[in-house]
C-alpha positions, -999 to +999 in steps of 0.1 A: -002-001+002+009+034-008-007+072+003+003+100-007-001+134+016+005+170+021+012+189+039-012+221+057-010+254+063+012+245+092+038+227+075+019+197+096+021+163+073-012+151+064-034+122+050-072+119+037-090+091+058-130+088+057-136+078+100-169+053+105-190+045+135-221+025+142-239+051+125-221+075+100-191+079+079-175+110+070-142+121+056-115+143+071-081+151+067-058+139+097-026+150+109+002+129+113+010+131+145+038+109+158+036+121+194+005+111+198+004+074+207-035+063+200-056+052+168-072+087+155-085+118+178-112+139+168-129+172+177-156+161+203-166+121+219-147+088+225-161+061+205-144+027+190-149+031+151-130+020+123-110+041+098-108+035+059-078+041+038-074+031+005-102+015+001-088-006+035-110-006+071-094-013+103-113-006+136-096+018+164-098+037+195-112+071+182-108+098+215-132+126+203-118+159+216-139+190+224-107+208+227-095+207+193-106+211+155-072+193+145-078+154+132-046+137+145-035+104+131-016+084+157+010+058+159-016+033+164-028+039+134+006+040+118+008+005+137-028-009+129-022-004+099+011-016+091+022+016+075+063+030+076+064+071+077+083+088+050+084+127+049+105+149+032+104+185+033+080+186+008+066+152+003+038+131+031+042+086+022+028+066+040+044+032+023+036-010+036+060-012+068+076-046+054+082-031+023+097-004+037+122-021+062+131-043+033+140-020+008+162+002+039+180-031+051+208-029+030+218+011+047+203-007+082+236-019+106+212-046+121+182-051+096+147-045+099+134-060+132 
């Protein structure tokens, strides 16, 4: 899987995703926040739900926070979807974790973990 994102006006890496709950689904642009250890955070409440990314849906705990308008995509999201985050100064890419580790292993001293 290869997902491309972009940077928002503040310079934060973002991706497009679809969040589904018991009653509805909605598309969002989420900030990839490696300091957030959760799955997905949305403004307002807390619920169990699913996220669809590139046609693949995964369930997770979604924190809905009334103190922000930002949608955050955390480390649990990357782990659940088994994705690697690749950033440059102009590009945001989410790529299959195993394929990324395999491609990088010649450059790593110890190889993939």
